[in-house]
VOGU-3710 file (C-alpha; in Angstrom, 3 decimals, decimal comma):
1> migiflrnml> 108,815/-55,176/-123,683  110,975/-56,848/-126,312  114,019/-54,969/-124,993  113,422/-56,263/-121,472  112,961/-59,788/-122,798  116,217/-59,685/-124,760  118,096/-58,108/-121,838  116,947/-60,824/-119,436  117,797/-63,559/-121,893  121,254/-62,118/-122,574
11> rdlvrqplrt> 121,873/-61,779/-118,850  120,973/-65,422/-118,249  123,213/-66,594/-121,055  126,210/-64,510/-120,032  126,140/-65,718/-116,436  127,428/-69,145/-117,462  129,365/-68,641/-120,735  130,800/-72,174/-120,898  127,457/-73,792/-120,223  125,793/-71,501/-122,739
21> altfsgvvwg> 128,431/-72,182/-125,407  128,101/-75,944/-125,011  124,314/-75,784/-125,158  124,300/-73,454/-128,134  126,850/-75,590/-129,996  124,652/-78,643/-129,429  121,756/-76,939/-131,179  124,016/-75,720/-133,990  125,521/-79,157/-134,545  122,128/-80,837/-134,337
31> tfsvvlliaf> 120,676/-78,497/-136,969  123,768/-78,946/-139,126  123,325/-82,739/-138,956  119,629/-82,594/-139,819  120,198/-80,336/-142,834  123,070/-82,374/-144,248  121,421/-85,754/-143,772  118,109/-84,655/-145,313  119,904/-82,817/-148,140  122,046/-85,839/-148,999
41> gdsvataqmk> 119,079/-88,204/-148,715  117,088/-86,019/-151,116  120,004/-85,701/-153,544  120,601/-89,468/-153,581  116,916/-90,041/-154,351  116,971/-87,438/-157,141  120,191/-88,799/-158,654  118,998/-92,408/-158,637  115,607/-91,463/-160,089  117,380/-89,586/-162,876
51> rfhgmgqgiv> 119,546/-92,621/-163,581  116,465/-94,847/-163,610  114,751/-92,507/-166,070  117,784/-92,921/-168,322  116,272/-96,242/-169,371  112,976/-94,523/-170,154  109,990/-93,012/-168,377  106,496/-94,469/-168,329  107,444/-97,420/-170,538  106,250/-101,012/-170,344
61> lmfpsrttlp> 108,442/-103,933/-171,380  106,898/-107,221/-172,469  108,874/-110,457/-172,820  107,323/-113,417/-174,670  108,062/-116,588/-172,724  106,294/-119,945/-172,210  102,821/-120,783/-171,030  102,209/-122,198/-167,566  98,510/-122,921/-168,115  96,920/-125,313/-170,638
71> wqgflkgkav> 94,648/-123,666/-173,199  92,197/-125,134/-175,732  94,112/-128,348/-176,270  97,584/-126,818/-175,910  99,615/-128,175/-172,997  101,458/-125,831/-170,715  105,044/-125,051/-171,708  104,144/-123,811/-175,176  106,595/-121,180/-176,464  105,003/-117,787/-177,053
81> rvtpevveai> 106,578/-116,327/-180,174  105,838/-112,854/-181,487  107,004/-111,445/-184,816  107,961/-107,777/-185,228  105,172/-107,292/-187,762  102,629/-108,386/-185,156  104,138/-105,962/-182,635  103,946/-102,974/-184,969  100,322/-103,834/-185,804  99,228/-103,884/-182,142
91> pekvpgieli> 98,205/-100,160/-182,007  95,663/-100,852/-184,759  93,919/-103,384/-182,514  94,654/-102,031/-179,038  93,869/-98,356/-178,347  95,784/-96,147/-175,926  99,320/-96,749/-177,207  101,527/-93,747/-177,984  104,654/-95,560/-179,213  105,642/-99,186/-179,658
101> spefvgsrli> 108,766/-100,956/-180,912  109,863/-104,547/-181,334  113,337/-105,257/-180,065  115,935/-107,814/-181,057  118,954/-108,161/-178,795  122,220/-109,906/-179,593  125,867/-109,863/-178,579  127,969/-109,032/-181,652  131,586/-108,250/-182,427  131,873/-104,534/-183,254
111> shgrkdfrnt> 135,082/-103,413/-184,933  136,818/-100,350/-186,286  140,405/-100,534/-187,461  142,267/-102,711/-184,992  139,776/-102,235/-182,186  137,286/-105,028/-181,480  134,581/-105,053/-178,807  131,881/-107,623/-178,165  128,912/-105,411/-177,344  125,130/-105,526/-177,471
121> vrgvnpgfer> 123,383/-104,773/-180,776  119,687/-103,864/-180,667  117,317/-104,087/-183,621  114,585/-101,476/-183,095  112,385/-98,955/-184,893  112,447/-95,105/-184,820  109,959/-94,880/-181,915  112,527/-96,552/-179,667  114,522/-93,300/-179,479  111,859/-91,360/-177,568
131> mrntiagrgr> 110,786/-94,245/-175,361  114,263/-95,250/-174,237  115,939/-91,829/-174,270  118,486/-92,957/-176,844  118,589/-89,401/-178,183  121,177/-88,604/-180,829  123,661/-86,051/-179,520  125,431/-86,008/-182,882  123,930/-87,029/-186,188  120,511/-88,712/-186,032
141> flnpedmagr> 118,631/-91,794/-184,946  117,123/-94,389/-187,275  114,336/-93,206/-189,593  111,542/-94,868/-191,626  113,689/-94,876/-194,784  116,315/-96,944/-192,961  113,617/-99,398/-191,930  112,038/-99,713/-195,372  115,367/-100,094/-197,154  116,882/-102,429/-194,542
151> krvcligdvl> 119,842/-100,127/-194,552  123,052/-100,996/-192,775  123,123/-97,903/-190,595  123,469/-97,561/-186,851  123,472/-95,205/-183,912  126,120/-96,054/-181,328  126,389/-95,267/-177,633  128,705/-92,470/-176,520  131,064/-94,797/-174,632  131,246/-97,211/-177,565
161> aedlfeadep> 132,027/-94,248/-179,832  134,945/-93,263/-177,589  136,179/-96,854/-177,463  136,138/-97,196/-181,256  137,122/-93,721/-182,453  138,680/-92,031/-179,407  138,779/-88,294/-180,286  137,764/-88,726/-183,955  134,273/-87,922/-185,228  132,300/-91,188/-185,633
171> vgrtilidgv> 129,351/-89,843/-187,657  129,794/-90,709/-191,314  132,398/-93,387/-190,580  132,011/-97,134/-191,084  132,202/-99,841/-188,447  131,954/-103,612/-188,786  129,340/-105,635/-186,912  130,295/-109,294/-187,161  132,293/-108,335/-190,250  129,390/-106,530/-191,974
181> pflvvgvmqk> 129,969/-102,822/-192,675  127,550/-100,328/-191,066  127,457/-96,560/-191,527  127,386/-94,630/-188,247  124,589/-92,074/-188,655  124,523/-90,889/-185,048  126,064/-90,987/-181,588  123,815/-91,114/-178,529  124,058/-88,149/-176,207  125,530/-88,929/-172,798
191> ksqnsnyngq> 122,976/-89,958/-170,196  122,862/-91,485/-166,734  121,450/-94,998/-166,529  121,500/-97,382/-163,577  119,786/-100,453/-165,033  118,863/-102,359/-168,148  116,717/-105,389/-168,849  118,745/-107,221/-171,472  122,330/-106,737/-172,593  124,628/-103,835/-171,840
201> rdercafipw> 123,632/-100,300/-170,969  122,808/-98,061/-173,878  126,104/-96,184/-173,747  127,874/-99,304/-175,068  125,214/-100,497/-177,511  124,725/-100,182/-181,260  121,178/-99,622/-182,553  120,222/-100,820/-186,030  116,866/-101,153/-187,872  115,073/-104,320/-186,826
211> ttftalygvk> 114,438/-105,034/-190,492  118,199/-105,137/-191,049  118,688/-107,268/-187,926  116,248/-109,943/-189,119  117,668/-109,920/-192,656  121,259/-110,361/-191,455  120,802/-112,841/-188,640  117,699/-114,730/-189,753  115,921/-114,121/-186,433  112,164/-114,265/-186,845
221> yvsnfifrpl> 110,794/-113,632/-183,360  111,420/-110,628/-181,115  113,425/-110,789/-177,914  110,896/-108,407/-176,372  108,832/-105,380/-177,273  108,350/-102,047/-175,596  105,508/-99,528/-175,578  104,462/-96,297/-173,900  100,743/-95,674/-173,231  99,050/-92,385/-174,032
231> dlgrspavvr> 97,762/-92,261/-170,457  100,394/-93,507/-168,019  97,715/-94,303/-165,461  96,108/-96,822/-167,841  99,199/-98,938/-168,489  97,840/-102,030/-166,604  94,637/-101,919/-168,696  96,616/-101,565/-171,929  98,811/-104,514/-170,915  95,696/-106,643/-170,381
241> dikthlskli> 94,333/-105,634/-173,792  97,640/-106,490/-175,490  97,751/-109,908/-173,828  94,156/-110,582/-174,833  94,911/-109,575/-178,424  98,058/-111,701/-178,641  96,392/-114,681/-176,947  93,883/-114,841/-179,811  96,634/-114,704/-182,435  99,095/-117,098/-180,826
251> gfdpadpdai> 96,860/-119,318/-178,723  97,324/-119,074/-174,967  95,267/-118,238/-171,901  95,157/-114,415/-171,556  95,147/-114,905/-167,766  98,430/-116,852/-167,902  100,851/-114,696/-165,864  103,986/-116,193/-167,420  103,087/-116,430/-171,102  104,258/-112,843/-171,589
261> atwdtlefek> 106,278/-111,424/-168,716  105,711/-107,721/-168,085  107,752/-104,980/-166,465  105,761/-101,801/-165,924  108,482/-99,294/-165,071  105,924/-96,815/-163,726  104,944/-99,247/-160,955  108,586/-99,886/-160,213  109,181/-96,137/-160,122  106,477/-95,725/-157,476
271> qfaafflaft> 108,161/-98,353/-155,297  111,509/-96,697/-155,975  110,158/-93,293/-154,876  108,569/-94,768/-151,739  111,854/-96,436/-150,767  113,885/-93,255/-151,122  111,259/-91,229/-149,268  111,593/-93,679/-146,378  115,381/-93,456/-146,710  115,300/-89,646/-146,490
281> vflgligsft> 112,938/-89,757/-143,510  115,248/-92,252/-141,807  118,225/-89,947/-142,276  116,129/-87,051/-140,971  115,305/-89,073/-137,853  118,986/-89,796/-137,259  119,736/-86,076/-137,497  116,762/-85,333/-135,235  118,286/-87,404/-132,443  121,389/-85,218/-132,618
291> llvggvgvas> 119,220/-82,110/-132,491  117,248/-83,637/-129,638  120,441/-83,722/-127,584  120,759/-79,991/-128,182  117,138/-79,544/-127,124  117,786/-81,417/-123,898  120,711/-79,064/-123,282  118,476/-76,034/-123,774  115,875/-77,469/-121,418  118,587/-78,134/-118,827
301> imrvvvdert> 120,118/-74,670/-118,988  116,707/-72,998/-118,802  115,798/-75,173/-115,824  118,885/-73,871/-114,076  117,880/-70,332/-115,074  114,456/-70,878/-113,502  116,121/-71,950/-110,251  118,390/-68,882/-110,317  115,450/-66,554/-110,920  113,062/-68,155/-108,427
311> reigiklavg> 112,921/-65,034/-106,241  112,278/-62,820/-109,294  109,444/-65,133/-110,353  107,999/-65,052/-106,855  107,979/-61,243/-106,786  106,245/-61,072/-110,178  103,581/-63,503/-109,016  103,150/-61,647/-105,732  102,486/-58,305/-107,443  99,869/-59,804/-109,730
321> arrrtilrqf> 101,661/-61,353/-112,722  99,701/-64,215/-114,258  101,200/-67,651/-114,408  100,678/-67,846/-118,163  102,763/-64,649/-118,503  105,641/-66,340/-116,646  105,185/-69,457/-118,812  105,285/-67,425/-122,016  108,407/-65,552/-120,907  110,530/-68,619/-120,209
331> faesltimll> 109,083/-70,530/-123,135  109,997/-67,639/-125,443  113,546/-67,531/-124,070  114,028/-71,271/-124,610  112,566/-71,184/-128,103  114,700/-68,154/-129,033  117,860/-70,012/-128,048  116,770/-72,965/-130,206  115,962/-70,737/-133,161  119,221/-68,779/-132,899
341> ggaaglalsa> 121,182/-72,030/-132,780  119,093/-73,362/-135,665  119,793/-70,269/-137,756  123,518/-70,645/-137,116  123,323/-74,350/-137,996  121,460/-73,576/-141,230  124,077/-71,002/-142,208  126,899/-73,439/-141,440  125,248/-76,256/-143,401  124,558/-73,923/-146,348
351> galaavrafp> 128,284/-73,164/-146,452  129,152/-76,870/-146,288  126,749/-77,719/-149,127  128,131/-74,846/-151,201  131,631/-76,264/-150,668  130,462/-79,708/-151,851  128,980/-78,172/-155,011  132,108/-76,079/-155,615  134,350/-79,166/-155,683  132,297/-81,872/-157,441
361> tagfsefvgv> 133,621/-85,367/-158,024  132,357/-87,129/-161,129  131,674/-90,530/-159,556  130,364/-89,002/-156,333  127,910/-86,628/-158,007  126,734/-89,337/-160,406  125,576/-91,639/-157,619  124,921/-89,228/-154,731  123,812/-86,246/-156,765  124,322/-82,602/-155,840
371> pilnplvivs> 122,917/-81,845/-152,363  121,273/-78,424/-152,167  119,455/-76,384/-149,546  116,094/-76,646/-151,278  112,667/-75,761/-149,791  112,058/-79,391/-148,763  115,257/-79,445/-146,715  114,620/-76,022/-145,139  110,972/-76,715/-144,250  111,786/-80,175/-142,843
381> tilillaigv> 114,588/-78,758/-140,707  112,460/-75,888/-139,393  109,613/-78,248/-138,476  111,979/-80,585/-136,620  113,623/-77,598/-134,924  110,270/-76,149/-133,824  109,007/-79,515/-132,555  112,094/-80,058/-130,402  112,208/-76,373/-129,428  108,591/-76,424/-128,198
391> aagmiparaa> 109,221/-79,587/-126,167  112,479/-78,198/-124,740  110,858/-74,845/-123,922  107,730/-76,138/-122,218  109,586/-78,113/-119,542  111,346/-75,139/-117,854  108,463/-72,788/-118,649  105,932/-74,996/-116,847  108,317/-75,312/-113,915  108,599/-71,513/-113,739
401> astdpiaalr> 104,849/-71,004/-114,019  104,153/-73,499/-111,217  106,456/-71,719/-108,734  104,944/-71,100/-105,280  105,362/-67,331/-104,720  105,564/-67,665/-100,919  108,275/-70,311/-101,070  110,092/-68,289/-103,721  110,163/-65,111/-101,596  111,666/-66,986/-98,659
411> k> 114,777/-67,817/-100,722
//
């Protein structure tokens, strides 16, 4: 039975080689387009999410600002000022916090030898390393002894290290920050990062103990503070508890939306993921239109085949063949052509993606990522291929099944 089916299908395809080649190539190209567009859409989403996580994952940033609501005799416009000591004491009053760090941010002149760069200096505590992914690739990050002793030590970003020391080893060397000597105790490992909230990206920053920052520059109040909740799903509740706690200490309405501005990166990440999902689906739809053209070609060629085999269909119906048997036969032939073209398109796209991975470009891979033929891409392509294949196969199959046997035998 299968042999007869394949023989009939091969016979129909060979009768019109040019028409068959054009139809088959349409399916191949359509599948190739779908695979590449979905693969690149997925890789862009993955690459950008990785770069976003370079700033930290599951963290909440809080920025003391000014009140916009009057509160217990205080007029609106009151400055909300938070000291680092108050920030570090918050976990004692507000449960559900894994890590927290005050942060001071300033633009300072960083020098080594004859090289001077005006870069961002951040005053933080040791918990900042894990929250913000400022992991030491060489040496170490700041530790409690540095904080307690107000030591003049720093971890510097990898790009800043290259700018200052080029090929030399920075760890153990001394740099000047606004003319004050600091010992480099670590260099941040290279990471991707596509955003920051204040100052330069971490690769160009210097990180010093906040105790040292306040002692040197006489700054009393934090620029912002950052925390990570124990349960990421409870970050809005923890934010409310922190605002309530600080409102009692400082004196402002806890419902004031602007007294302490908040950036919950987890909420932003959800929006980010939804956008790139829509972006990938959009690219898949564009590729589907190309594949749809191939499906129309298959439907057209099989409709011609039905016309050419009208007498054969009539004889089968006359000797007792059921109409659903005729429908299944032509539907199977149409779907087989779609699947064979799809398989060829998948193989061709796999080769193209392998070529892209074999010759990576630094800037390209950083922003676009590395497209791969992963299960998501394969399953999406197969589903699109089957949907179009079923639609393209049913049109000629229904026409064949509805043939009038008497009219067919007269031809």
